[in-house]
C-alpha positions in Angstrom: 20.7 1.6 5.0 22.8 4.6 2.8 20.8 8.4 3.0 19.6 7.7 -0.3 16.6 10.0 0.6 18.5 12.2 2.6 17.5 15.8 2.7 13.6 14.6 1.1 9.9 14.6 2.4 7.9 11.5 2.5 4.3 11.5 2.6 2.6 8.1 3.6 -1.3 7.1 4.2 -1.8 4.6 6.5 1.5 4.8 7.9 0.6 3.9 11.4 0.8 0.4 11.4 1.7 -2.6 9.1 2.6 -2.5 5.7 2.8 1.3 6.2 4.7 2.1 9.1 7.4 -0.5 7.6 7.3 2.0 4.8 8.0 5.0 7.1 10.7 3.4 9.0 12.8 2.5 5.7 12.0 6.2 4.3 13.1 7.9 8.0 16.3 5.1 7.8 17.3 6.3 4.3 17.2 10.0 5.3 13.8 11.3 4.4 11.7 13.1 6.7 8.2 11.4 6.9 5.0 12.8 7.5 2.6 9.6 8.7 -1.5 9.8 8.4 -3.9 7.9 10.0 -7.8 8.6 10.7 -7.0 7.7 14.1 -5.8 10.9 16.3 -4.0 8.4 18.9 -2.3 6.4 16.4 -0.6 9.2 14.6 0.3 10.4 17.7 2.2 7.2 18.9 4.0 7.0 15.8 5.5 10.0 15.8 6.3 9.5 19.2 8.4 6.0 18.4 10.2 7.6 14.8 11.1 10.3 16.8 13.0 8.5 19.8 14.8 7.0 17.5 16.0 10.3 16.1 13.8 9.7 12.9 12.8 13.2 11.4 8.8 13.0 11.2 5.5 15.0 11.9 2.5 13.6 11.5 -1.6 14.2 11.1 -4.6 12.4 10.9 -6.7 11.9 7.7 -9.3 10.1 6.1 -9.0 9.2 2.8 -11.9 8.9 1.6 -12.4 12.6 2.0 -11.7 14.6 -0.4 -11.3 17.1 1.6 -8.9 15.3 4.1 -6.6 14.6 1.5 -6.3 18.2 0.2 -5.6 19.2 4.0 -2.6 16.8 4.4 -1.3 17.8 1.1 -1.4 21.3 2.2 -0.5 21.5 5.4 2.4 19.2 5.0 3.6 22.3 2.6 3.1 24.7 5.7 4.6 22.4 8.2 8.1 20.9 6.2 7.7 23.4 3.1 7.8 20.9 0.3 7.0 17.1 -0.7 9.1 15.0 -2.8 7.0 11.7 -2.4 3.8 10.9 -1.7 2.8 7.0 -1.2 -0.7 5.8 -1.3 -1.1 3.2 1.1 -4.6 3.6 3.4 -6.8 0.6 2.2 -8.7 -2.1 3.7 -10.4 -5.5 3.1 -13.8 -7.4 3.2 -12.5 -10.3 4.2 -12.2 -13.8 3.3 -16.5 -14.4 2.5 -18.3 -14.7 -0.8 -19.5 -11.7 -3.2 -23.4 -11.9 -1.8 -22.3 -11.2 1.7 -20.6 -8.0 0.8 -23.4 -5.2 1.8 -24.0 -2.1 -0.3 -22.4 0.0 2.4 -19.3 -2.9 2.3 -18.9 -1.8 -1.3 -19.3 1.9 -0.6 -16.6 2.0 1.8 -13.8 -0.4 0.1 -14.0 1.1 -3.3 -13.9 4.9 -1.5 -10.9 4.0 0.6 -8.9 2.1 -1.7 -10.0 3.5 -5.5 -11.5 6.9 -4.6 -9.2 7.9 -1.9 -6.1 7.3 -4.4 -8.1 9.1 -7.2 -7.9 12.4 -4.9 -4.8 12.2 -3.8 -3.6 11.8 -7.6 -5.5 14.4 -8.4 -4.1 16.9 -6.1 -0.2 15.8 -6.1 0.2 15.1 -10.0 0.1 19.3 -11.2 2.5 20.0 -8.0 4.9 17.0 -9.0 4.6 17.6 -12.5 6.0 21.2 -11.9 8.6 20.6 -9.6 9.3 16.5 -9.6 8.1 14.0 -7.3 7.7 10.2 -7.1 4.1 9.1 -6.9 3.9 5.1 -5.6 0.4 3.7 -5.5 0.7 0.1 -3.8 -1.3 -2.7 -5.5 -2.7 -6.0 -4.8 -4.1 -9.2 -5.1 -5.7 -9.0 -8.3 -4.2 -6.4 -10.0 -3.6 -8.3 -13.2 -7.9 -9.0 -13.7 -7.2 -12.4 -12.8 -9.8 -14.0 -11.1 -9.5 -13.9 -6.9 -12.5 -15.9 -5.6 -14.3 -14.5 -2.1 -12.0 -11.3 -2.0 -13.6 -10.3 -5.8 -14.6 -6.2 -4.4 -11.1 -5.9 -2.8 -8.9 -6.9 -6.1 -11.4 -4.8 -8.2 -10.4 -2.4 -6.8 -7.1 -3.1 -6.9 -7.0 -4.1 -10.7 -8.4 -0.2 -11.5 -5.5 1.4 -9.5 -3.4 -0.8 -11.6 -4.9 0.8 -14.9 -4.9 4.2 -13.1 -1.1 3.9 -12.7 -0.5 3.2 -15.4 -2.9 5.6 -17.5 -1.5 8.8 -15.1 1.7 7.4 -16.3 1.0 7.7 -19.8 -0.6 11.4 -19.6 2.3 12.9 -17.9 5.4 11.1 -19.4 7.1 13.8 -20.3 6.7 15.7 -16.7 9.3 15.2 -14.2 7.1 13.0 -12.4 7.4 9.3 -12.0 4.0 7.3 -11.1 4.8 3.6 -9.9 2.4 1.0 -8.5 3.9 -2.2 -5.7 2.1 -5.0 -5.4 3.8 -5.8 -1.8 2.5 -9.7 -1.9 1.2 -11.2 1.1 2.8 -9.4 4.1 2.3 -11.4 7.8 0.6 -8.3 9.1 -2.4 -7.6 11.0 -4.1 -7.6 7.5 -4.1 -11.3 8.1 -4.2 -11.6 11.2 -7.6 -10.1 11.6 -9.1 -11.2 8.4 -13.0 -11.6 8.6 -13.6 -15.2 7.6 -17.2 -15.9 6.1 -18.6 -19.1 8.4 -19.1 -20.5 4.9 -15.8 -20.8 3.9 -15.1 -22.7 7.5 -13.2 -25.2 6.7 -10.9 -23.0 4.5 -9.9 -20.9 7.7 -6.3 -22.1 8.2 -5.3 -21.6 4.5 -4.0 -18.4 4.8 -1.8 -18.9 7.3 0.0 -22.0 5.4 -0.4 -19.3 2.1 1.7 -16.9 4.0 4.3 -19.8 5.0 4.6 -20.5 1.3 4.3 -16.8 -0.4 4.9 -14.0 2.5 7.5 -11.3 1.8 8.6 -10.1 5.1 7.4 -7.0 6.3 11.6 -5.0 6.4 11.6 -6.2 2.4 8.3 -4.1 1.7 10.1 -0.9 3.6 13.5 -1.2 2.4 12.1 -1.5 -0.8 9.8 1.4 -1.4 12.4 3.4 -0.3 14.3 2.6 -3.3 11.6 2.8 -5.6 10.9 6.7 -4.0 14.6 7.2 -4.4 14.8 7.0 -7.9 15.0 10.1 -9.8 11.6 12.0 -11.0 10.3 11.3 -14.7 13.4 9.0 -15.5 10.9 6.2 -15.1 7.5 5.8 -15.3 4.2 3.5 -15.2 5.9 0.4 -13.7 3.9 -1.5 -11.6 7.0 -3.4 -9.5 5.6 -6.8 -7.6 7.8 -8.7 -4.9 6.4 -11.6 -5.8 9.4 -12.5 -7.8 9.2 -15.9 -9.8 11.6 -17.9 -7.3 9.1 -16.7 -4.7 6.3 -17.6 -6.6 7.6 -21.0 -7.6 8.7 -21.7 -3.7 5.1 -21.1 -3.0 3.7 -23.3 -5.0 5.6 -26.3 -4.3 5.1 -25.3 -0.4 1.3 -25.0 -1.4 1.7 -28.5 -3.0 3.1 -30.3 -0.3 0.8 -29.1 2.2 -2.3 -29.6 0.0 -0.6 -33.3 -0.3 -0.8 -34.1 3.4 -3.9 -32.8 4.1 -3.6 -29.7 5.4 -5.5 -27.2 3.0 -9.1 -27.2 3.8 -11.8 -26.8 0.3 -12.9 -23.1 -0.5 -16.7 -24.2 -1.1 
């Protein structure tokens, strides 16, 4: 990859594993100084050590995105350490698994909203005044259900992603005259521990293997997510804003639908209810 992000500083929340780590590696490979972050000290330390061993410029710190104070500390400490921020990726997020909504506790619902949605709001509130003054790219990770379509058994997760898509477009419109780009990215289904560790309700036991077939049909390579994200972050701030990019392209969707029809015809997919 060319040094499209050479000399720039990119902060990525939730970047010690999975999609976030792939984004961190791709941005570092593109020349950026990367600031990795997660809730776990040991994960941050391991990621920084690994990237540094490959001559990638990086630093890291812990931050719980559900805390406005910790996000502000991440922002301020980054400025203290490296002097500036050129791009920020709100990647940290959780799922409640694959289960009926009535199995989600009040604590579950508060937690997923706090991390996925409120955390993204806090970060945007912190970054936008800074970026509107000096320029920058702010990218929010969106996902399943972002268009407001029905997503049975992942209703709470999808509700947060639909809200993030709306937030992204609204903030882009509010700041359309400033040198800031505010975008969303739908990575699609990506084979990470997000799916490997998916909590599936006993009531949906017959459908527990359906995710594997869906990943085979619609899956987006992890490396592709990282590279595409780095390309979005490298764009000139303010030239384009308010786009929700999707890696689930029409061609990939058509292929996936065909494969799922084929799997169902052979009796491989279990009933969801």
